[in-house]
Backbone bond lengths (Angstrom), bond angles and torsions (degrees), N, CA, C in turn:
res aa  C-N    CA-C-N  psi(-1)  N-CA   C-N-CA  omega(-1)  CA-C   N-CA-C  phi
1 M - - - 1.458 - - 1.517 109.12 -
2 D 1.281 118.67 123.45 1.462 124.08 -177.52 1.526 109.00 -104.13
3 P 1.386 118.74 118.25 1.451 120.30 -178.48 1.511 113.48 -59.40
4 A 1.330 117.62 -24.38 1.461 119.69 179.28 1.518 110.76 -69.12
5 R 1.338 117.58 -17.78 1.463 121.22 -177.93 1.528 110.66 -125.48
6 L 1.321 116.55 35.60 1.461 119.38 -179.89 1.515 110.78 -66.91
7 S 1.314 114.98 135.23 1.460 119.45 171.68 1.527 108.62 -75.74
8 T 1.311 116.64 170.53 1.469 119.98 177.96 1.518 110.86 -58.79
9 E 1.326 116.96 -41.76 1.461 120.98 -179.52 1.530 110.67 -65.09
10 E 1.311 116.07 -41.15 1.470 119.53 -179.27 1.529 111.12 -67.99
11 K 1.328 116.94 -39.06 1.470 119.55 176.22 1.525 110.78 -60.70
12 L 1.328 115.64 -40.33 1.459 119.28 179.50 1.529 111.56 -62.48
13 V 1.322 116.37 -36.62 1.469 120.10 178.05 1.519 110.18 -63.25
14 F 1.339 116.39 -48.31 1.465 119.97 179.13 1.528 110.96 -61.58
15 L 1.333 115.93 -43.33 1.460 119.42 -178.80 1.526 111.72 -64.55
16 S 1.330 116.93 -34.01 1.462 120.35 179.75 1.521 111.96 -69.66
17 L 1.349 116.38 -20.89 1.465 119.84 -178.45 1.524 113.37 -93.26
18 L 1.336 117.28 -17.40 1.461 120.13 -173.78 1.521 112.75 -60.11
19 D 1.334 117.29 -35.65 1.463 119.59 -176.78 1.525 112.90 -95.44
20 D 1.335 117.12 10.07 1.462 120.77 176.82 1.531 108.31 -76.38
21 Q 1.334 116.65 120.91 1.463 121.14 -173.82 1.524 113.69 -86.80
22 S 1.327 118.49 -4.45 1.462 118.87 -176.29 1.523 110.24 -67.33
23 P 1.344 117.93 136.76 1.466 121.70 -178.48 1.523 112.99 -56.39
24 A 1.339 116.27 -37.55 1.466 118.90 -177.36 1.526 111.17 -64.36
25 V 1.335 116.69 -43.40 1.463 120.46 179.52 1.522 110.17 -67.08
26 R 1.344 117.13 -44.20 1.463 120.06 179.34 1.533 111.01 -60.79
27 H 1.313 116.18 -42.79 1.468 120.27 179.74 1.527 110.71 -63.40
28 A 1.328 116.43 -43.20 1.465 120.34 -179.69 1.524 111.32 -63.47
29 L 1.339 116.22 -43.16 1.462 119.61 179.18 1.525 111.20 -65.41
30 L 1.341 116.52 -43.85 1.462 118.99 179.37 1.523 111.26 -61.69
31 S 1.327 116.35 -40.31 1.466 119.92 178.77 1.524 110.62 -62.27
32 Y 1.338 116.06 -43.71 1.465 120.30 179.48 1.522 110.80 -64.54
33 F 1.334 116.35 -44.82 1.462 120.49 -177.90 1.532 111.53 -65.94
34 R 1.348 116.83 -36.26 1.469 119.24 176.96 1.525 110.45 -65.20
35 E 1.334 116.05 -39.91 1.464 120.13 -177.48 1.521 111.44 -67.77
36 H 1.332 116.35 -31.53 1.470 122.00 -178.93 1.528 108.74 -120.48
37 S 1.343 115.25 54.68 1.464 119.99 -167.16 1.521 113.84 -60.47
38 A 1.331 118.61 -44.32 1.469 119.68 -175.97 1.528 111.20 -62.35
39 E 1.340 116.12 -47.46 1.464 119.92 -179.76 1.529 111.19 -69.34
40 A 1.353 115.91 -36.63 1.461 119.65 -178.15 1.520 111.47 -64.55
41 V 1.335 117.06 -40.28 1.459 120.10 179.87 1.521 110.67 -61.54
42 D 1.337 116.45 -42.40 1.469 119.54 178.47 1.524 110.88 -62.06
43 F 1.317 116.94 -45.43 1.456 121.68 -179.52 1.528 111.06 -62.16
44 L 1.339 116.46 -44.76 1.457 120.31 -177.66 1.522 111.94 -70.46
45 K 1.324 116.81 -37.10 1.464 119.08 177.80 1.532 111.10 -64.71
46 E 1.315 115.22 -39.59 1.466 118.93 177.78 1.527 110.36 -60.98
47 T 1.325 115.74 -43.22 1.465 120.17 179.72 1.530 111.06 -69.01
48 A 1.342 116.71 -40.15 1.464 120.56 -179.60 1.518 112.18 -62.45
49 N 1.321 116.68 -27.66 1.465 121.07 179.41 1.524 112.63 -96.47
50 G 1.331 116.54 6.98 1.462 120.75 -177.62 1.516 112.50 -81.37
51 K 1.326 116.20 -179.87 1.464 121.82 -174.92 1.530 113.00 -82.45
52 N 1.332 116.97 -22.22 1.463 119.85 -179.42 1.532 108.72 -78.54
53 R 1.343 116.39 106.06 1.457 119.79 -172.69 1.524 112.73 -66.30
54 A 1.325 116.18 -36.59 1.462 119.26 -179.61 1.532 110.77 -64.98
55 L 1.325 116.17 -48.49 1.463 119.30 178.23 1.521 111.47 -64.91
56 A 1.340 116.58 -35.83 1.463 120.11 178.20 1.522 110.22 -61.52
57 W 1.334 116.93 -40.43 1.459 120.58 179.34 1.525 110.48 -62.83
58 H 1.323 116.81 -46.00 1.466 120.31 -179.83 1.526 111.35 -66.69
59 A 1.325 117.52 -37.52 1.466 120.22 177.19 1.523 110.61 -61.73
60 R 1.333 116.37 -40.73 1.464 119.72 178.10 1.522 111.16 -65.77
61 W 1.342 116.68 -34.95 1.469 120.35 176.93 1.527 110.53 -60.86
62 F 1.334 116.10 -45.45 1.459 119.40 179.23 1.530 111.12 -65.18
63 L 1.326 116.32 -39.66 1.466 119.26 177.93 1.528 110.84 -61.22
64 E 1.325 116.28 -40.51 1.456 120.14 179.26 1.524 110.72 -66.02
65 E 1.323 115.79 -42.61 1.460 119.72 178.18 1.525 111.28 -61.52
66 L 1.300 115.95 -41.95 1.468 119.55 179.63 1.512 110.72 -64.32
67 K 1.318 116.95 -36.65 1.458 119.97 178.06 1.529 110.37 -65.72
68 F 1.345 115.74 -42.39 1.452 119.16 -178.98 1.519 111.81 -69.45
69 S 1.299 117.67 -20.99 1.458 119.89 -178.43 1.523 112.02 -92.51
70 D 1.328 116.97 18.14 1.466 121.08 175.67 1.532 109.01 -53.78
71 P 1.329 119.14 115.41 1.471 121.34 -172.70 1.522 114.13 -58.85
72 I 1.329 117.36 -36.69 1.465 119.42 -179.49 1.523 109.91 -67.37
73 A 1.337 116.12 -43.81 1.460 119.89 177.54 1.526 110.91 -64.14
74 E 1.336 117.34 -37.68 1.465 120.92 179.08 1.519 111.05 -62.70
75 F 1.335 117.46 -43.73 1.459 119.72 -178.09 1.527 110.66 -68.85
76 K 1.331 116.86 -38.58 1.466 119.40 176.55 1.529 110.24 -64.18
77 G 1.325 116.77 -38.47 1.455 120.00 176.53 1.519 111.45 -63.65
78 F 1.318 116.58 -39.30 1.472 121.38 176.58 1.525 109.65 -61.57
79 I 1.333 117.47 -44.67 1.462 121.05 -179.52 1.531 110.36 -60.13
80 R 1.318 116.61 -44.35 1.470 121.06 -176.79 1.523 112.32 -72.95
81 S 1.336 116.70 -19.67 1.463 120.26 -175.11 1.519 112.95 -70.79
82 L 1.336 117.53 -24.82 1.470 123.79 -175.09 1.527 112.20 64.68
83 N 1.322 117.42 6.56 1.464 122.12 179.14 1.523 107.77 -99.75
84 Y 1.334 115.70 78.05 1.459 120.79 -169.82 1.527 111.88 -91.74
85 E 1.309 114.55 123.21 1.470 122.41 175.24 1.520 106.52 -130.69
86 L 1.326 116.69 131.60 1.456 121.18 -166.20 1.526 113.18 -61.58
87 E 1.323 118.23 -48.73 1.465 120.37 -176.09 1.525 111.39 -65.35
88 T 1.333 116.25 -45.67 1.461 120.05 177.86 1.518 110.93 -59.74
89 G 1.320 116.48 -46.45 1.459 120.28 -178.96 1.512 112.73 -63.14
90 A 1.335 117.14 -42.16 1.465 120.42 -179.19 1.528 110.87 -65.01
91 L 1.323 117.34 -38.57 1.465 120.48 179.45 1.523 111.48 -71.97
92 L 1.336 117.47 -40.36 1.463 119.96 177.18 1.522 110.81 -64.16
93 L 1.322 116.38 -38.77 1.467 119.95 176.10 1.528 110.19 -60.15
94 S 1.319 117.07 -44.31 1.465 120.60 -179.84 1.528 111.56 -62.05
95 R 1.346 116.63 -37.90 1.460 119.89 -177.14 1.526 112.55 -67.42
96 T 1.334 118.57 -19.19 1.459 119.41 179.14 1.524 111.78 -65.10
97 V 1.330 116.58 -24.96 1.471 121.18 178.33 1.520 110.91 -111.03
98 F 1.326 117.37 -31.15 1.471 122.63 -179.38 1.530 108.84 -122.82
99 P 1.343 117.34 75.54 1.466 120.10 -173.13 1.519 114.69 -64.58
100 S 1.317 118.43 -19.57 1.463 120.12 -176.14 1.524 113.48 -99.04
101 I 1.323 117.71 15.23 1.465 118.78 179.92 1.525 110.33 -60.76
102 D 1.302 114.55 148.16 1.465 120.96 178.61 1.527 107.31 -88.97
103 I 1.327 116.06 95.47 1.460 120.38 -176.74 1.525 110.68 -63.55
104 G 1.331 116.89 -38.08 1.456 120.20 178.75 1.515 112.36 -60.53
105 A 1.340 116.77 -41.59 1.467 120.74 179.17 1.519 110.96 -66.89
106 C 1.330 116.08 -38.28 1.461 120.80 179.51 1.526 110.51 -63.40
107 C 1.322 116.31 -48.86 1.460 120.55 178.40 1.528 111.35 -65.28
108 G 1.332 115.85 -35.84 1.456 120.03 178.25 1.513 112.65 -63.57
109 E 1.337 116.96 -36.36 1.466 120.19 177.67 1.526 110.60 -66.59
110 L 1.326 116.86 -40.50 1.468 119.87 176.30 1.527 110.53 -64.63
111 D 1.335 116.53 -38.78 1.468 120.39 176.07 1.528 110.80 -60.32
112 A 1.335 116.26 -42.38 1.468 120.54 -178.20 1.530 110.92 -65.01
113 I 1.326 116.67 -40.56 1.471 119.95 177.96 1.527 109.75 -62.71
114 A 1.331 115.75 -45.51 1.465 119.84 180.00 1.531 110.86 -63.71
115 N 1.324 117.56 -39.90 1.460 120.69 179.55 1.526 111.37 -63.53
116 R 1.329 115.87 -38.76 1.465 119.01 177.47 1.526 110.50 -65.23
117 C 1.334 116.87 -39.92 1.464 119.99 176.22 1.523 110.63 -61.54
118 R 1.316 115.46 -42.31 1.463 120.82 -178.77 1.531 111.21 -61.15
119 E 1.327 116.56 -36.49 1.465 121.05 178.28 1.527 111.80 -60.58
120 L 1.330 116.32 -30.24 1.461 121.07 -174.48 1.519 113.51 -96.09
121 M 1.319 117.38 -1.14 1.459 121.15 -178.36 1.521 110.06 -100.54
122 A 1.309 114.36 137.55 1.466 120.49 177.98 1.527 108.01 -135.56
123 E 1.314 116.14 113.52 1.466 120.24 -179.96 1.526 110.68 -68.84
124 P 1.339 117.49 149.53 1.457 125.92 0.40 1.528 112.04 -82.50
125 M 1.323 115.65 140.13 1.464 121.79 175.35 1.519 108.33 -136.84
126 T 1.313 116.20 143.94 1.453 119.93 174.18 1.527 109.14 -75.65
127 V 1.320 116.21 164.81 1.465 119.84 177.28 1.524 110.10 -61.23
128 R 1.315 116.64 -39.47 1.469 119.73 179.18 1.520 110.65 -60.98
129 E 1.320 117.44 -42.15 1.466 120.91 178.98 1.534 110.92 -65.41
130 K 1.331 116.28 -38.49 1.464 119.28 177.67 1.529 110.90 -65.57
131 C 1.313 116.60 -36.80 1.463 119.93 178.18 1.531 111.10 -67.32
132 R 1.320 116.81 -32.01 1.471 119.11 174.98 1.533 110.22 -63.58
133 V 1.327 116.75 -36.31 1.467 120.14 176.83 1.526 110.12 -66.23
134 I 1.326 116.95 -44.96 1.464 119.85 177.30 1.523 109.88 -58.22
135 N 1.317 116.80 -43.11 1.470 120.64 178.53 1.532 111.19 -58.29
136 R 1.315 115.88 -45.16 1.466 119.68 -179.28 1.527 110.85 -60.21
137 V 1.342 115.47 -46.82 1.462 119.54 -176.08 1.528 111.06 -71.40
138 L 1.323 115.94 -49.15 1.467 120.50 -172.53 1.525 111.94 -68.92
139 F 1.324 116.67 -46.15 1.464 119.66 -170.87 1.525 114.61 -97.76
140 H 1.316 116.79 -22.01 1.465 118.91 -179.08 1.534 111.67 -106.46
141 E 1.316 117.73 -49.54 1.464 118.92 -179.88 1.530 111.68 -74.34
142 Y 1.337 116.86 -45.06 1.468 120.48 -178.43 1.529 112.77 -90.70
143 G 1.318 117.72 -17.83 1.455 120.90 173.52 1.521 116.75 77.63
144 F 1.330 118.20 24.72 1.471 119.69 175.69 1.525 109.13 -66.66
145 R 1.331 115.34 144.02 1.468 119.60 -179.15 1.519 110.11 -157.53
146 G 1.324 114.49 164.48 1.451 119.79 175.17 1.515 110.87 -74.80
147 N 1.327 115.94 138.39 1.464 120.28 179.84 1.527 109.18 -88.76
148 Y 1.334 115.24 78.17 1.470 120.99 -179.91 1.525 111.09 -65.74
149 E 1.331 116.08 -36.98 1.470 120.19 -172.53 1.532 112.11 -67.34
150 H 1.307 116.62 -37.82 1.470 120.72 -176.57 1.523 108.62 -132.94
151 Y 1.306 115.52 64.10 1.458 122.14 -172.77 1.526 111.65 -61.38
152 T 1.322 117.69 -37.80 1.472 120.72 -175.27 1.531 113.37 -91.02
153 D 1.313 117.99 10.39 1.462 120.80 174.58 1.528 108.25 -64.42
154 P 1.338 118.92 120.83 1.467 119.97 -179.26 1.525 113.98 -55.49
155 L 1.334 118.25 -27.55 1.463 120.36 -179.12 1.528 111.89 -60.88
156 N 1.333 117.50 -20.62 1.462 120.84 179.01 1.527 113.00 -66.11
157 S 1.329 117.53 -12.96 1.458 121.10 -174.18 1.521 114.04 -103.79
158 F 1.327 117.89 -4.47 1.461 120.74 -176.86 1.525 110.12 -102.31
159 L 1.335 115.64 122.83 1.461 121.02 -170.63 1.513 113.04 -51.59
160 Q 1.342 117.97 -49.06 1.460 118.67 -175.31 1.521 111.48 -67.92
161 R 1.334 118.50 -31.70 1.461 121.16 178.27 1.532 110.66 -72.21
162 V 1.321 116.79 -36.45 1.468 120.00 176.24 1.523 109.80 -62.71
163 I 1.329 116.09 -42.13 1.465 119.78 179.81 1.524 110.99 -68.06
164 E 1.317 117.25 -41.31 1.472 120.61 179.94 1.525 111.58 -66.68
165 R 1.332 117.55 -43.90 1.462 122.10 -172.25 1.528 113.35 -92.21
166 R 1.360 115.75 -10.38 1.460 122.09 178.51 1.536 112.14 62.03
167 K 1.313 117.17 31.75 1.467 119.44 177.30 1.522 109.59 -155.28
168 G 1.336 114.98 153.75 1.443 119.98 -178.78 1.512 111.19 -169.97
169 I 1.315 115.52 -164.26 1.460 122.37 177.59 1.523 108.15 -106.87
170 P 1.333 119.15 173.58 1.468 119.98 -173.83 1.523 114.81 -52.47
171 I 1.324 118.17 -44.01 1.464 119.46 -175.47 1.529 111.50 -70.78
172 S 1.319 118.32 -40.04 1.466 119.67 -178.08 1.527 111.31 -72.70
173 L 1.319 117.99 -37.11 1.462 120.24 176.34 1.528 110.45 -68.85
174 S 1.326 116.59 -33.95 1.468 119.97 175.79 1.521 110.63 -65.75
175 I 1.330 116.97 -37.80 1.467 120.39 177.65 1.527 110.22 -62.80
176 V 1.329 117.60 -45.29 1.465 120.40 177.15 1.529 110.07 -58.01
177 Y 1.329 116.20 -45.59 1.470 121.53 -179.90 1.528 110.58 -58.59
178 L 1.325 116.09 -46.08 1.461 121.34 -178.15 1.532 111.63 -64.86
179 L 1.333 116.95 -38.92 1.465 120.20 -178.71 1.524 111.30 -69.71
180 V 1.323 116.93 -35.03 1.463 120.28 175.04 1.531 109.66 -68.19
181 A 1.329 116.66 -45.87 1.468 120.88 -179.71 1.527 111.22 -61.15
182 H 1.321 116.24 -39.46 1.469 120.13 178.89 1.529 110.68 -60.75
183 R 1.322 117.62 -40.19 1.464 121.04 178.70 1.524 111.30 -64.52
184 L 1.321 116.76 -24.49 1.458 121.85 -178.83 1.523 112.17 -94.93
185 G 1.323 116.71 0.25 1.454 120.22 -179.63 1.510 114.10 74.37
186 I 1.326 117.23 23.60 1.469 122.05 -179.76 1.522 109.05 -95.97
187 D 1.314 115.93 128.65 1.467 121.87 -173.43 1.529 110.30 -86.94
188 L 1.319 115.90 94.43 1.461 121.93 177.48 1.526 109.13 -122.22
189 E 1.332 116.44 162.05 1.460 121.20 -176.19 1.528 110.82 -133.18
190 P 1.350 117.09 148.65 1.469 120.33 171.83 1.526 109.98 -74.74
191 V 1.329 116.07 141.38 1.465 120.67 -179.87 1.528 108.42 -132.61
192 G 1.317 115.97 108.04 1.460 121.28 -178.73 1.511 111.52 -92.41
193 L 1.309 116.27 93.54 1.463 121.04 176.17 1.528 110.07 -75.11
194 P 1.314 118.42 160.63 1.471 119.46 169.63 1.530 109.86 -62.29
195 G 1.303 116.92 116.45 1.463 120.80 176.89 1.515 116.16 78.62
196 H 1.312 118.58 3.37 1.466 120.31 179.46 1.529 107.81 -156.34
197 F 1.342 115.55 170.19 1.460 120.24 -179.03 1.518 108.33 -145.87
198 V 1.334 116.58 133.30 1.463 121.59 -179.66 1.524 109.16 -137.61
199 V 1.327 114.68 176.63 1.462 122.72 175.37 1.516 107.61 -108.60
200 G 1.334 117.05 134.91 1.453 120.52 -177.56 1.507 113.19 -113.55
201 C 1.334 115.64 146.15 1.464 122.41 174.34 1.523 107.55 -122.49
202 Y 1.343 116.34 122.83 1.459 121.31 -175.16 1.523 112.46 -117.65
203 V 1.319 117.92 11.42 1.468 120.04 -174.31 1.525 112.13 -89.58
204 E 1.327 118.86 -14.78 1.457 121.05 177.07 1.529 109.62 -92.19
205 D 1.314 117.41 172.47 1.466 121.25 -177.06 1.527 111.47 -57.08
206 A 1.323 116.06 -45.51 1.462 121.07 177.96 1.529 108.26 -113.21
207 P 1.323 118.10 121.00 1.469 119.39 179.23 1.522 110.90 -57.43
208 F 1.321 115.78 146.63 1.461 119.98 171.22 1.516 108.47 -132.44
209 F 1.324 114.62 163.89 1.459 120.21 -171.64 1.517 109.53 -132.16
210 I 1.345 115.48 148.10 1.463 121.98 -175.71 1.519 107.67 -117.35
211 D 1.316 116.00 123.48 1.470 121.22 -179.69 1.528 108.34 -96.18
212 A 1.334 115.75 95.18 1.466 120.25 -176.88 1.517 112.36 -66.91
213 F 1.324 118.02 -23.00 1.459 121.07 178.21 1.528 111.19 -74.37
214 E 1.323 116.07 -20.06 1.471 121.77 -179.19 1.526 110.29 -113.38
215 Q 1.333 115.92 46.03 1.464 121.80 175.03 1.524 113.22 60.73
216 G 1.336 116.89 28.07 1.454 120.53 174.58 1.513 115.49 79.84
217 V 1.327 118.77 19.31 1.461 120.95 179.82 1.527 109.63 -59.00
218 F 1.337 116.73 139.33 1.457 122.05 178.35 1.524 109.12 -82.56
219 R 1.321 115.59 137.26 1.456 120.59 178.94 1.530 109.21 -130.36
220 S 1.318 114.95 144.70 1.465 121.48 176.29 1.523 109.74 -92.93
221 R 1.319 115.79 174.76 1.464 120.76 174.17 1.519 110.69 -55.42
222 D 1.329 117.03 -46.45 1.472 120.20 -178.49 1.529 111.29 -64.81
223 D 1.331 117.04 -37.12 1.470 120.17 177.82 1.528 110.62 -58.95
224 L 1.334 115.94 -45.70 1.462 119.45 -177.82 1.519 111.24 -69.58
225 F 1.335 117.23 -37.04 1.466 119.33 177.21 1.528 110.47 -63.58
226 T 1.323 116.33 -39.25 1.470 119.64 176.80 1.520 110.74 -63.67
227 L 1.349 116.11 -42.08 1.469 121.06 178.97 1.524 110.57 -59.95
228 L 1.322 117.53 -42.75 1.456 120.86 179.83 1.530 111.36 -67.07
229 R 1.319 116.55 -40.78 1.467 118.97 179.94 1.529 111.57 -64.89
230 L 1.340 116.49 -32.84 1.469 119.46 176.62 1.522 111.31 -64.72
231 Q 1.340 116.39 -22.73 1.460 121.21 176.97 1.531 111.71 -95.32
232 Q 1.340 115.64 15.21 1.466 121.61 -179.93 1.529 111.98 63.17
233 I 1.324 116.37 32.21 1.461 122.07 176.98 1.521 108.10 -113.30
234 E 1.319 117.36 125.25 1.463 121.00 177.56 1.535 108.26 -81.64
235 P 1.311 117.80 112.43 1.467 120.25 -172.49 1.526 112.81 -73.14
236 K 1.347 114.29 154.06 1.459 122.55 174.89 1.523 108.14 -127.91
237 E 1.314 116.86 152.45 1.466 120.19 179.20 1.534 110.95 -57.42
238 S 1.324 116.60 -33.80 1.463 120.37 -179.01 1.524 112.50 -65.68
239 D 1.343 117.12 -19.73 1.468 119.87 177.55 1.520 111.84 -63.27
240 L 1.336 116.92 -23.28 1.463 121.22 -175.82 1.526 112.69 -96.98
241 A 1.323 117.06 6.23 1.463 120.23 179.26 1.522 110.86 -77.02
242 P 1.327 117.68 152.60 1.476 119.92 176.15 1.520 111.18 -57.84
243 T 1.325 115.02 144.74 1.460 121.64 -179.78 1.525 109.24 -99.49
244 P 1.331 118.28 129.23 1.470 119.80 178.62 1.525 111.44 -60.31
245 V 1.331 116.20 150.48 1.464 121.20 -179.77 1.526 110.61 -57.07
246 R 1.324 116.94 -38.95 1.466 120.27 178.03 1.520 111.11 -53.32
247 E 1.333 116.32 -46.64 1.458 119.75 -177.60 1.531 111.82 -73.13
248 V 1.330 117.24 -31.26 1.471 119.93 176.03 1.524 109.78 -59.94
249 L 1.326 116.31 -49.60 1.466 120.65 -178.01 1.525 111.63 -69.37
250 C 1.332 116.79 -37.58 1.462 119.83 176.98 1.525 110.38 -64.61
251 R 1.322 116.65 -37.30 1.469 120.20 177.99 1.529 110.75 -66.26
252 C 1.328 117.00 -37.38 1.473 119.76 174.04 1.529 110.13 -57.94
253 C 1.325 115.46 -43.03 1.474 119.42 179.96 1.533 110.84 -65.60
254 R 1.330 117.33 -40.87 1.465 119.70 178.14 1.529 110.64 -61.41
255 N 1.322 115.56 -43.02 1.464 119.00 177.25 1.518 111.14 -57.99
256 L 1.334 115.77 -43.33 1.463 119.59 -177.84 1.524 111.57 -67.66
257 V 1.321 118.53 -33.37 1.466 120.47 173.34 1.523 109.41 -57.21
258 N 1.336 115.81 -49.75 1.474 120.36 -177.79 1.519 112.03 -67.06
259 H 1.320 116.76 -41.98 1.465 119.90 -175.20 1.527 111.78 -73.14
260 Y 1.324 117.27 -37.85 1.472 118.68 175.63 1.527 110.88 -67.78
261 R 1.320 117.22 -37.38 1.468 119.11 177.39 1.524 110.62 -65.22
262 A 1.328 116.55 -38.47 1.459 120.17 178.37 1.521 111.65 -63.01
263 S 1.335 116.35 -29.36 1.466 120.35 179.80 1.529 112.15 -91.22
264 G 1.341 116.69 -0.33 1.464 120.37 177.81 1.513 114.10 83.68
265 D 1.339 117.71 12.32 1.465 121.42 -178.85 1.526 108.52 -98.53
266 E 1.319 116.12 83.63 1.458 120.73 -175.18 1.529 112.03 -70.20
267 E 1.326 117.02 -30.09 1.463 119.90 -179.27 1.523 111.32 -61.36
268 H 1.335 116.16 -48.63 1.461 119.02 179.21 1.526 110.90 -72.11
269 A 1.328 117.64 -33.38 1.462 119.99 176.62 1.524 110.25 -58.97
270 Q 1.327 116.09 -42.84 1.468 120.11 -179.96 1.522 111.35 -67.77
271 L 1.338 116.76 -36.59 1.458 120.11 177.75 1.526 110.84 -56.82
272 F 1.331 116.39 -47.44 1.464 119.75 -177.60 1.518 111.86 -76.65
273 A 1.332 117.43 -26.49 1.462 119.64 171.77 1.525 110.01 -64.15
274 D 1.333 116.82 -37.98 1.466 121.10 176.30 1.530 110.74 -63.21
275 F 1.336 117.20 -39.26 1.466 119.93 177.75 1.532 110.58 -64.56
276 V 1.332 117.07 -40.83 1.470 120.43 177.41 1.522 109.71 -59.55
277 D 1.326 116.30 -45.28 1.471 120.66 177.82 1.523 111.18 -60.21
278 E 1.341 115.98 -38.83 1.469 120.48 179.83 1.519 110.68 -65.48
279 F 1.332 117.06 -42.86 1.467 120.64 176.01 1.530 110.39 -59.14
280 D 1.331 116.44 -47.51 1.468 120.90 -176.89 1.527 111.16 -64.33
281 A 1.340 116.41 -44.58 1.468 120.20 -178.69 1.530 111.02 -65.72
282 T 1.344 116.59 -40.50 1.465 120.31 178.75 1.520 111.12 -64.10
283 Y 1.330 116.34 -41.95 1.457 121.03 178.99 1.528 110.94 -63.12
284 E 1.323 116.63 -43.17 1.469 120.30 179.53 1.520 111.38 -63.78
285 R 1.351 116.81 -42.90 1.455 119.62 178.25 1.521 111.40 -61.59
286 H 1.325 116.19 -41.99 1.469 120.95 -179.78 1.521 110.54 -66.67
287 A 1.330 117.43 -41.28 1.460 121.07 -178.73 1.524 112.11 -64.86
288 Q 1.324 116.44 -29.60 1.468 121.42 -177.59 1.530 112.66 -87.13
289 S 1.328 115.98 -14.21 1.478 118.92 -175.71 1.531 111.51 -82.21
């Protein structure tokens, strides 16, 4: 149903729902209006300027809500909040380009992956054994893989697109891995190496690392140091430390600056460059306070 082509009967249905105060109805209408924002704004403005004062008031309420839910403003607000949580941040980042994504469906898919992993786990199991189960489910049953063929495709950096397409780059696949592990109560950390990204486990005697871009292969400290040296990078112990969520999300934005520029999309490249600047400025303000 397209609001731009609503019949009289369909308009009456929408108008009858505008003044419904129940949270479920309001949420459903807001979701619909966000998904069809251009047409919804026209419909609501027409109603807001109509003769029915009660409906006009409710139409203005929805217009205000839609304005406050501006995805770019929401993500900037998240950056300034300093209250960084990986799943929330990754979804808000995605909404800056795909405002109509179904966040519930995205989270539900991660829940389903975690539930399948849970079916295959039988305590007692070590963290390493649990990660082998995640590897089986994520990379073999669900078919997630590194997108070698189109590495610089910007879609590789958006959480919901990675989940839909079952492919991504090291940082986005690591984020999926971490979100599944979090649902299972497994203590893993993001690790942003120079030029690569892995998942780290520090709860065993010797830390080990999971390369989500390489089908979840386990790597040791020496393995990663060798990998860095092959890239002409002299490794440091600090390279293997957990990466704060702030830097994970900022690194996603940096990647998108480069990948959008590579595709000739300067408008989106500048958008994510602005987010990088916002992260840096917020961090500096916090460090000085």
